[in-house]
C-alpha positions in Angstrom: 66.7 -14.1 -65.5 63.8 -16.4 -65.2 64.6 -19.9 -64.0 62.6 -23.1 -63.7 63.4 -26.1 -61.5 63.0 -29.3 -63.5 63.0 -32.6 -61.7 62.6 -36.2 -63.0 62.1 -38.9 -60.4 62.1 -42.7 -60.6 60.1 -44.8 -58.1 62.4 -47.8 -57.8 59.7 -49.8 -56.1 57.5 -49.6 -59.2 60.1 -49.9 -61.9 60.5 -53.4 -63.4 63.2 -52.5 -65.9 61.0 -53.0 -69.0 63.2 -50.6 -71.0 60.4 -48.7 -72.8 61.8 -45.4 -71.4 65.2 -46.3 -72.6 63.9 -47.1 -76.1 62.1 -43.8 -76.6 64.3 -41.3 -74.8 65.3 -38.8 -77.5 68.4 -37.8 -75.7 69.6 -41.4 -74.9 69.7 -40.4 -71.2 68.4 -43.7 -69.8 70.4 -46.9 -69.7 69.5 -50.4 -68.5 70.7 -51.5 -65.1 71.0 -55.1 -63.8 67.3 -55.8 -64.1 67.3 -59.4 -63.0 69.6 -58.9 -60.0 67.9 -55.7 -59.0 64.4 -57.2 -59.0 65.6 -60.3 -57.1 67.1 -58.0 -54.5 70.7 -59.2 -55.2 72.0 -55.7 -55.8 71.1 -52.2 -54.7 71.6 -50.9 -58.2 68.4 -49.6 -59.9 66.8 -51.3 -62.9 67.4 -48.3 -65.0 70.0 -45.5 -64.8 69.0 -41.9 -65.7 71.7 -39.4 -66.7 70.2 -36.1 -65.7 72.9 -34.2 -67.5 71.7 -35.6 -70.8 68.0 -35.4 -70.0 66.0 -32.7 -71.7 63.0 -33.1 -69.3 60.6 -33.6 -72.1 58.5 -36.1 -70.1 58.1 -38.7 -72.9 59.4 -41.4 -70.6 56.7 -40.7 -68.0 53.9 -40.7 -70.7 54.9 -44.2 -71.9 55.8 -45.8 -68.6 53.3 -48.7 -68.1 54.0 -48.7 -64.4 53.7 -45.1 -63.4 57.2 -45.0 -61.9 58.5 -41.9 -63.6 57.4 -38.3 -62.8 58.3 -35.0 -64.2 57.8 -31.8 -62.2 58.4 -28.2 -63.1 58.8 -25.9 -60.1 57.3 -28.6 -57.9 54.2 -29.1 -60.1 53.5 -32.2 -62.1 53.5 -31.0 -65.7 53.7 -32.6 -69.1 54.1 -29.7 -71.5 54.7 -31.9 -74.5 51.3 -33.4 -74.1 49.6 -30.2 -73.1 50.8 -28.6 -76.3 49.4 -31.6 -78.3 52.7 -32.7 -79.6 51.7 -36.2 -78.4 48.2 -37.7 -78.4 46.3 -39.3 -75.4 47.5 -42.8 -74.7 44.5 -45.2 -74.4 45.3 -47.4 -71.4 43.8 -50.5 -69.8 44.6 -50.9 -66.1 45.9 -54.3 -65.0 47.2 -55.6 -61.7 50.9 -56.3 -61.1 50.9 -59.6 -59.2 54.5 -59.3 -58.3 54.6 -55.8 -56.9 51.0 -55.2 -55.8 50.9 -52.1 -57.9 49.0 -51.2 -61.1 50.2 -51.3 -64.6 48.8 -50.1 -67.9 48.4 -52.0 -71.2 48.4 -49.9 -74.4 50.2 -52.1 -76.9 48.9 -54.8 -79.2 51.3 -57.3 -80.6 52.9 -60.6 -79.7 55.6 -62.2 -77.5 57.7 -64.9 -79.0 59.6 -67.5 -76.9 62.4 -69.5 -78.5 62.7 -72.6 -76.2 65.7 -73.9 -78.2 67.7 -70.9 -76.9 66.5 -71.0 -73.3 69.1 -72.5 -71.0 66.3 -73.4 -68.5 66.6 -73.6 -64.7 66.9 -69.9 -63.9 63.3 -68.8 -64.1 64.4 -65.2 -64.0 61.8 -64.1 -66.6 59.0 -65.7 -64.6 60.0 -64.0 -61.4 60.4 -60.7 -63.1 57.2 -60.6 -65.1 55.0 -58.0 -63.3 51.7 -59.4 -64.4 52.3 -63.1 -64.0 52.1 -63.8 -67.7 55.0 -66.3 -67.7 55.1 -69.7 -66.0 56.8 -73.1 -66.1 54.3 -75.5 -67.8 53.0 -78.4 -65.8 53.7 -81.8 -67.3 53.9 -85.5 -66.6 57.3 -87.1 -66.1 57.2 -88.7 -69.6 56.1 -85.6 -71.4 58.3 -83.1 -73.1 57.1 -79.5 -73.1 58.4 -75.9 -73.4 60.5 -74.5 -70.7 58.4 -71.3 -70.5 54.6 -70.9 -71.0 53.0 -67.6 -71.9 49.6 -66.3 -71.1 49.2 -63.9 -74.0 46.0 -62.5 -72.5 47.9 -61.3 -69.4 51.1 -60.1 -71.2 51.2 -56.3 -71.6 54.3 -56.4 -73.9 56.4 -54.3 -71.6 59.6 -56.2 -72.2 60.8 -56.7 -68.6 61.4 -60.4 -69.4 63.6 -59.6 -72.4 65.8 -57.3 -70.3 66.1 -59.7 -67.4 66.9 -62.8 -69.4 70.6 -63.9 -69.0 70.7 -65.6 -72.4 70.5 -64.2 -75.9 67.7 -64.5 -78.4 65.2 -66.3 -76.1 62.4 -63.8 -75.9 61.2 -61.3 -78.4 58.6 -58.6 -78.0 56.8 -57.2 -81.1 54.6 -54.2 -80.5 52.4 -53.8 -83.6 50.0 -51.1 -82.5 49.9 -48.4 -79.8 46.4 -47.4 -78.8 45.9 -43.6 -78.8 43.5 -40.8 -79.7 43.7 -37.1 -80.3 46.0 -34.6 -82.0 49.8 -35.0 -82.4 52.8 -33.7 -84.4 55.4 -35.5 -86.5 57.4 -36.5 -83.4 54.6 -39.1 -82.7 55.6 -41.1 -85.7 59.2 -41.2 -84.6 58.1 -42.6 -81.2 55.9 -45.2 -82.9 58.8 -46.3 -85.1 61.0 -46.8 -82.0 58.3 -48.8 -80.1 57.6 -51.0 -83.1 61.2 -52.1 -83.4 61.3 -55.7 -82.1 62.7 -55.8 -78.6 65.2 -58.6 -78.0 68.7 -59.3 -76.7 
């Protein structure tokens, strides 16, 4: 019998718990971990949990990871057969710096981030600490001024969703990905992935 050794690895130092891999996994093999606590160093639990028994080792999670923290190898060689066979197109990425981790990230979405200040409890600043590209901040104001609890630099935001997954409150932050930049050939599976990514991300 011919056997192949398939291995999917997660670099926990790069993973910010954005949840994109979880959203697009066709086998539902990835679950969210304690994102906020993990990134703050309050727990040793990873930001995402991969069930290798469910995983089909398709590599879709690696292709769409904006932080390059997932890698699929076949017999020790890095390989993405699903892309080599043109089931998926080439993702057109713009490289950006992760100010929090010192690593690189990639932006390939267009859309918007929506903050609902009326639902934000304030005081925790978890989303600000977690944002890998420094797109969120507490607005500066004079003592007599009333302003939003969170300010967004929409030019910096890569619409990854780490802020959504780390927020301890409900319905505070919403990510809407309206377009995925890509080029090249693909099959019908591509539309299924787009539909999943376009679904608004919120808690």
